[in-house]
C-alpha positions in Angstrom: 11.4 -1.0 -3.2 11.0 2.6 -2.3 7.6 2.0 -0.8 9.1 -0.8 1.3 11.6 1.6 2.8 8.9 4.2 3.5 6.9 1.5 5.3 9.9 0.5 7.4 10.6 4.1 8.3 7.0 4.6 9.4 7.1 1.3 11.3 10.1 2.6 13.3 8.6 6.0 13.9 5.3 4.5 15.1 7.4 3.2 18.0 8.8 6.7 18.8 10.8 9.7 17.8 14.1 9.1 15.9 16.6 11.1 14.0 18.1 10.4 10.6 21.2 8.7 11.9 19.2 6.4 14.2 16.8 5.5 11.3 19.7 4.9 8.9 21.5 2.6 11.4 18.3 0.7 12.3 17.3 0.2 8.6 20.7 -0.3 7.1 20.0 2.2 4.4 21.9 5.1 3.0 21.5 8.4 4.9 20.5 10.3 1.7 17.8 7.8 0.9 16.4 7.9 4.4 16.5 11.7 4.4 14.6 11.9 1.0 11.9 9.7 2.3 11.6 11.6 5.6 11.3 14.9 3.6 8.6 13.4 1.4 6.6 12.1 4.4 7.0 15.4 6.2 5.8 17.4 3.1 2.7 15.1 2.9 1.9 15.9 6.5 2.5 12.4 7.8 5.5 13.3 10.0 6.4 16.2 12.3 9.9 17.2 13.1 11.8 19.2 15.7 15.4 20.4 15.7 17.7 19.9 18.6 21.1 21.4 17.9 22.3 20.0 14.6 19.9 17.0 14.7 16.4 16.8 13.4 14.0 14.3 15.1 11.0 12.9 13.4 7.8 11.4 14.7 4.4 10.4 13.2 2.1 13.4 13.4 -0.2 12.7 16.4 -3.2 13.7 14.4 -2.6 10.6 12.2 -0.7 8.3 14.5 -3.4 5.8 15.6 -4.9 5.1 12.2 -1.6 5.4 10.3 0.4 3.1 12.6 -2.4 0.5 12.6 -2.4 0.6 8.8 1.4 0.2 8.6 1.3 -2.7 11.0 -1.3 -4.5 8.9 0.6 -3.9 5.7 3.9 -5.1 7.2 2.2 -8.1 8.8 0.2 -8.9 5.7 3.3 -8.6 3.5 5.3 -11.0 5.6 2.9 -13.8 4.8 2.6 -13.1 1.1 
């Protein structure tokens, strides 16, 4: 279940930058859960973040974006047919 949420977060961020509130609303998940996954993905070097006032915006690290987003797309598409 946790891996599924991480994949959904990455899928959204592959489309563009989002903050925690936007991700929470789009995914229908608890803010604390989304925040924990974002922190983990950031610590692993998968995401970058920038602060704008009180909000923190996340995006897929450009160094990994192409390959990572393609892998996420394949996992999500492959999982849908299973």
